[in-house]
N, C-alpha and C positions, 0 to 999 in steps of 0.2 A: 575619384574612383568610380567607374561606370560598371554597373552589373547589367548584363544583357540576359533576358530570359526568353526562352522559346525552344523550338526543336531544330536540331541540326543534323545533317548527314555527315558522318565521319567515315573516312576511307583509311583503313589501316591494313597494311600487308595484303592488299588486294580484296579485303573484305569490306563490305559496306554495312554500317550499323547506324542505327538512329540513337541519338542521345538527347537528353533534356537538360537544360541549364536552368536551375531554379535556386534562388537565394544564394547565388554565388557558388553552388556546388554542381559538378558535372555528374549526372547519374544516368546510367544506361537504362533503356526501356526494359531490358531483361530483368534488372534488379527491381524496378518498379513493379513489373508483372509478378515477380516472385513474392513480393510483399503482399500485393493484392490477392494473389492466389491463396496464400496461407490464411489471410483473414476471411476470404470468402468460403474456404473449405472448412472453416472453424477448426483450424489446426492449432489450437491453443493448448497450453499445458493443462493437464487435468486438474480440476479443483480437488481440494482435500475433502474427503467424505465427511458429512456431518455426523456427529455422535448421535446415537439413538438410545432410547431407554435409559438404563441406569448410568451409562456413560455420559449422557447429556446432563443428568442430575448431578453427578459428581463434578462435572466441569463447571456447572453453575455455582455449586457450593465452593469449589476451589477459587473461582474468580471473586466471589463475594467475600469469603474469609481472607483471602490473600490481599485484596484491596484494603480491607479494614485493618488487618494486622500491619501491613507495610506503611500505609499513610497515617494510621493511628500512631504507629511507632515514631514516625517522622515528626508528627505533631507533639508527641510526648517529649521527644528530644529537644524540640524548639522551646517547649514550655520550661524544661529544666535549664536550658541555656540562657533564656531571657528572664526566668523567674516569674512566669505567668501562672495564674491559677487554673490550669487545665483547659485554657481556651484553645490552644493549638491541638490538643488531643481531641477535643470535640470537633473542630474543623477538619482534622485529619480523618476521623471516623466517618463523618458525613461525606467528605470528598472521596474517601476510599470506597464507601458503599456505592456512591453514584458511579464511580469508575468501574466497579465490579458489575453493576447492573448494565452499564453501557457495553462492556466487553461481552457479557453473557448474551445480550440481545444481538450484538453484532456477529458473534460466532455462531450462535444456535438458530438464528433467524433464517439463514440460508441465503 
C-alpha cells in the first residue's frame, strides 16, 4: 500500500478546490483553516471558575475527608477479608490523604 502526501487540485462540478493528503486521509484546506482559526482565536470552551473563599475551603475539606473515608474504608475491608491487623486501613488512610491533597492542589491551583 502506498500513501502519497502532498497538495492536489481537485475539480468537482466545475469548482476548483485544494486538498491535502496526509496520513492516508483527504482533508480539504477549508477544514484545516477552520481548525487553525478556532485555535488561533482562542475559541475554546470556557474553563470552570475556580472556587473562592469559603467554597475553596469546603472543597479542600471535602476532597481530604472523602479520600480518607473512601480509601480508608477500602483498606479496612481488605483487612477484614484477609485477616490483617489494620495494615490495609493505614495504607488506605495514607493513600486517601495523598489523593485528597493531589486533587485539592489540582483543582484549586488554577
